[in-house]
C-alpha positions in Angstrom: 6.2 8.0 62.0 9.2 6.3 60.3 8.5 5.0 57.3 8.5 0.8 56.7 7.1 -1.7 53.9 4.1 -2.6 56.1 3.7 1.2 55.0 3.4 0.6 51.0 2.2 -3.1 51.8 -2.2 -1.2 50.9 -1.3 1.0 48.1 0.6 -1.5 46.5 -1.9 -4.5 46.7 -4.3 -1.6 45.9 -2.2 -0.5 42.8 -2.0 -4.2 41.7 -6.0 -4.8 42.0 -6.8 -1.9 40.5 -4.9 -2.8 37.2 -6.1 -6.5 37.5 -9.2 -4.7 37.1 -8.6 -2.8 33.8 -6.8 -5.6 32.0 -9.9 -7.7 32.3 -12.0 -5.0 31.7 -10.1 -3.6 29.1 -9.6 -7.3 27.3 -13.7 -7.7 26.9 -12.8 -5.4 23.6 -10.1 -4.5 21.1 -8.2 -1.6 22.6 -7.9 1.2 20.7 -5.6 3.8 20.5 -6.0 6.9 19.3 -2.8 7.3 17.4 0.4 4.8 17.7 3.1 6.4 15.2 4.4 3.3 13.0 7.8 1.7 14.2 9.5 -0.3 11.4 11.5 -2.6 12.9 12.7 -3.8 9.8 13.1 -1.3 7.3 15.1 -2.6 4.8 19.0 -1.3 3.1 18.5 1.5 1.5 20.7 0.8 -1.2 19.0 -2.4 -2.3 15.5 -0.4 -2.3 14.1 1.1 -6.0 11.4 2.7 -7.3 9.4 1.9 -10.6 5.3 3.4 -11.6 3.1 2.3 -13.8 -0.2 3.4 -15.3 -2.8 0.7 -15.4 -6.3 2.4 -15.0 -7.9 4.0 -11.8 -4.9 4.5 -9.5 -7.0 4.1 -6.4 -7.4 0.1 -7.8 -3.8 0.1 -9.7 -1.9 1.0 -5.8 -3.4 -1.4 -4.2 -2.5 -4.4 -6.4 1.0 -3.6 -6.0 0.4 -3.4 -2.2 0.8 -6.5 -0.5 3.6 -8.2 -2.7 6.1 -9.6 -1.5 9.0 -6.9 -1.6 7.0 -3.5 -2.1 7.9 -1.7 0.9 5.6 1.5 -0.3 3.4 2.4 -3.0 1.8 6.3 -3.6 -0.2 7.2 -6.6 -0.1 10.2 -8.5 -0.1 11.9 -12.1 2.7 10.9 -14.6 3.2 10.7 -18.7 2.1 14.4 -19.6 3.3 18.1 -19.3 0.8 19.8 -17.1 2.8 21.2 -14.1 1.4 20.4 -10.8 -2.1 18.3 -12.5 -4.7 17.6 -10.2 -7.2 15.3 -10.2 -9.9 17.5 -11.7 -7.4 19.1 -13.8 -4.7 16.6 -14.2 -3.9 17.8 -18.0 -2.5 15.3 -20.5 -0.7 12.7 -17.5 -2.0 9.3 -16.6 -3.1 8.2 -13.1 -0.3 6.5 -11.8 1.4 4.2 -9.1 5.0 4.6 -7.8 5.8 1.2 -6.3 9.3 1.7 -3.6 10.8 -2.5 -3.8 13.2 -4.7 -2.0 15.4 -5.8 -4.7 16.8 -8.7 -2.8 12.7 -9.8 -2.7 11.5 -9.1 -5.4 12.2 -7.4 -9.6 11.1 -4.9 -12.0 10.2 -8.5 -14.0 8.3 -9.7 -11.3 6.7 -6.1 -11.1 6.0 -6.6 -14.7 4.1 -9.7 -14.6 1.2 -8.3 -12.1 1.1 -4.9 -14.1 0.2 -7.2 -17.3 -2.2 -9.6 -15.4 -3.8 -6.8 -13.2 -5.4 -4.8 -16.6 -6.3 -5.1 -20.6 -3.6 -3.6 -21.8 -5.8 -3.8 -25.2 -8.1 -1.4 -24.6 -7.0 2.0 -26.6 -9.3 4.9 -24.3 -9.1 3.5 -20.9 -9.7 0.5 -18.7 -13.0 -0.9 -18.6 -16.3 1.6 -17.1 -12.6 4.3 -17.1 -13.2 5.9 -20.2 -10.2 9.0 -20.8 -6.6 9.3 -21.5 -5.3 9.6 -18.2 -6.5 5.3 -17.8 -4.4 5.2 -20.3 -1.6 2.2 -20.0 2.0 2.9 -19.9 5.0 1.5 -18.2 7.7 4.6 -17.2 11.5 3.5 -16.7 13.8 4.5 -15.0 16.9 3.9 -17.1 18.7 1.7 -20.7 17.8 -1.8 -18.8 13.9 -1.0 -17.2 13.6 0.4 -21.2 14.8 -3.4 -22.5 12.6 -4.8 -20.0 10.0 -3.6 -20.7 10.0 -3.4 -24.5 10.6 -7.8 -24.3 7.9 -7.6 -21.5 5.3 -6.1 -24.2 7.1 -8.4 -27.3 5.5 -11.2 -24.9 2.3 -10.0 -24.1 1.8 -9.6 -28.0 2.7 -12.9 -28.9 0.0 -13.6 -26.1 -2.6 -11.2 -28.6 -2.4 -12.4 -31.8 -5.4 -11.2 -32.5 -5.6 -7.0 -31.1 -2.7 -5.4 -29.9 -1.0 -4.2 -27.3 -1.6 -0.6 -27.0 0.7 -0.2 -23.9 3.2 2.8 -24.3 7.2 2.7 -22.6 8.5 5.8 -21.6 11.6 7.7 -20.2 9.8 8.4 -16.8 9.6 12.5 -16.4 8.0 14.7 -12.9 6.0 11.8 -11.1 3.4 14.7 -9.0 1.4 13.0 -5.6 -1.9 13.3 -6.4 -3.2 14.7 -3.3 -4.3 13.6 0.0 -7.8 11.7 0.2 -6.0 9.6 -3.2 -3.6 7.9 -1.2 -4.5 4.2 0.0 -7.8 5.0 -1.1 -8.9 1.4 -0.3 -8.4 1.2 3.4 -9.8 4.6 4.2 -13.3 3.1 3.3 -12.6 0.5 6.2 -12.7 2.8 9.7 -12.1 -0.4 11.5 -8.7 -1.0 9.6 -7.6 2.6 10.3 -7.8 2.5 13.9 -7.1 -0.9 14.1 -3.0 0.2 13.0 -3.4 3.6 15.6 -5.4 5.8 13.7 -2.5 7.3 11.6 -1.9 10.5 10.5 -2.2 11.4 6.6 2.1 12.2 6.3 2.4 8.3 8.5 -0.4 7.1 6.6 1.5 7.3 3.5 4.9 6.1 4.1 3.9 3.2 6.2 4.5 0.0 4.6 1.4 -2.2 6.8 -0.6 0.3 5.7 0.4 -0.5 2.0 0.0 -3.6 2.5 -3.5 -3.7 4.1 -4.7 -1.1 1.1 -4.9 -4.7 -0.7 -5.7 -6.8 1.6 -9.5 -4.6 1.8 -10.0 -4.2 -2.0 -9.0 -8.3 -2.0 -6.6 -7.9 -4.6 -3.3 -10.1 -2.4 -2.1 -12.9 -3.5 -4.2 -15.5 -2.1 -2.0 -16.8 0.9 -1.5 -13.2 2.5 -5.0 -12.4 1.9 -6.0 -15.4 4.3 -2.7 -14.7 7.0 -4.0 -11.6 7.2 -8.0 -12.6 7.3 -6.2 -14.5 10.4 -3.9 -11.9 11.8 -6.8 -9.7 12.6 -9.2 -12.1 13.6 -7.0 -13.4 15.9 -6.5 -9.9 17.4 -10.4 -9.3 17.8 -10.7 -12.8 19.4 -8.0 -11.8 22.6 -8.7 -7.7 22.0 -4.6 -7.0 21.6 -4.6 -3.3 21.4 -3.0 -1.9 17.9 -1.9 -3.7 15.2 1.2 -3.0 14.1 2.9 -5.5 11.9 2.1 -8.9 9.8 
C-alpha cells in the first residue's frame, strides 16, 4: 500500500491529543523529577573566586548565614583551627566547627563577609555561642595571607571599640587544613525541608554540596537571608507552586 500524508493524520492527531491531556493533567500539580542535574548557566570566572573560612558557633547555622548573600557562590562546613588529623563530628579534637565561603570578588569582598561574621554571633562569648558550649564553637577568623590578616585585625579593633565593657574573644589565625565535615552536616537546614529538595530535583549529595542554588536555599530555609532576598525567593517558590512548574533551577 502506498504511503501518503493521509496515512499519518490519525496517529499524529492522537499523539497531539495525548500530549494535551498529559499537560492538562500535569498542570494540576507540581511536576517533580526524581533528579535533574544542576546546570550552572552563568559560572563565574575562576580568576574572581576566593575562599574565606570562619568559625562562629554551630556550623549548621553558620553555613546558612552566608548562604544567600550576593556574591557567595558556594558554602561548605567542616573543621579547622586544630591539630587533629581527619577530625570527625563526634571526635573533632581541638578543631572548631567552621564554614568555608566561596565568593565572587566582583560582587562582594572579604570586608563584607567580615561584617556578616561580626553581626551573626556574639564574639564576646568565651567558650561557645548561646546554648552551644565548648571550644568547637569558639569565634575565629581564618586568614589566607597578609592582606586578609590586616583586614581581619582592623575589623576586630572596630568591633572592640563598640564593646568597651567586654573583650572581643575572636581569634585571628592563618588557615591550616580545612577538613570538610561528613555529608549529613552539609546544607543541614535545607535537608530539613524535603519539599525544597524535591523542587530542585533531588540532587545527589555531591551535586547538592556544590550547588549554588542549594547554597542560597539553605539560607532561605533558616530565614537568614537579607529581607529583600527572602521575599524574592518566597515569591519565586509561590509562583512555581501556583503554576505547577516542573523544577526550580535558578533564583
